[in-house]
Phi, psi and omega in degrees: 000325181295335179295317178297316180297319182296314180296316180293321181296313180292326177295318178296319179300314182287332174296321177294319179295319179296323178297324179293324177293315181293320178296326175296319177297315181298319181297336182252020180297336179255009182275128182299128175073009183291140177250123182293150176257148181243128182259134179222156182232161169214156179267139181226118177298141179272118182287156179164190180291145177083204182277148179284073186267355179253129183245133180253132172278121186242134178282135169276155175303139181300129179267156180263129174285113186271002178295146184274153175274187181275137178272127178241141181271132178242334182076002181270131187288348178261004176264129179227152175226134180281130179278123180070217182275149179143168184217154174263129181277133179224172177261120180287166179303334179276003178090351181270167182283139177218177188224144182214161173253357180287113186251015177276092187266165177206164180248128179285164176303336178274000178088012179271138178272126182219166177278174179296338178271003177087015178268127182295134180277136183264145176239210182296326185236025181119202180303139184275125177246129183253130174287167177305136184217160175265327183213145180228143177220143177242119183283171181297337178267005180092000180291130180258122179236148180224161165258108183303149180299131180087359180260166178291153182302334181271005177270103184253133179234129175278127185261308184194180178228133176302138175276112180247130184232162179219068176284164176294130182300332179293342181268000184265147172232141182285144177249350188096161180061029178076011182258151178225161178212154176293144183298328180274356177079356181273125180288134178283163177285156177300142181248112182293348180280346179280125181241158181235162173248123181274147180076016179225160176227151177257128179284173175297148178266012178284132173265103186301319181297315179295321180294323178294321177297319177299320180297318178297315180298317180294324177296320177292323176298318180297315179298322179297319179292321178294320177297323178297319178295321179294320178295321178297321178295318179295319178297321179296318178295320178296319179296322178295320178296319179297321179295322179294321180294319180291331180285000000 
């Protein structure tokens, strides 16, 4: 009887974990550049004496949905969207390099370029610092150019270049807040093949209708596992009564 309870218990546990992943996706359906996470399971026999009759439901590492969101035009020169595959390098709260698709950028009063979530954007030599300017433009290759304050409109100065990378999505792990990092922790080199669209933003790639259906299915799976545990308890009680009668 304990084998049935064990299988149902681990299944219910992983159904709850999967629900948390899906609810996180739903909560970020309106977040610019958000990449949905995919939860997957596999069965693993529990080793021990005798036959491997107990099966454990084991979570696989959350995978990143690499499908692109919808491109929307904003006309704002600090809004960027990555064309196709690729990521924008930023500085995570721990000071290390991380990657995001959120391209709604802004300039702090100190002249630092950051994302809407407050993560400093990285360039060729670290966080990008902008001198006072009259006009700013970001090229398709990530090159940042300005017209310095007090200069003529035709005076163009190149300041820095956005660090754009294209690691394999299977090598990425989520950090939260829309950030990702390579599993081995080593930052990849900038990839010149990654291009951006200026004045546009990429929406989240979460499909809210599909995510709600997943949530309902996972809720039913959880209820099924709980019923299985309840049935196992009833069977155990019935077996105990039979043993007492035979005794």
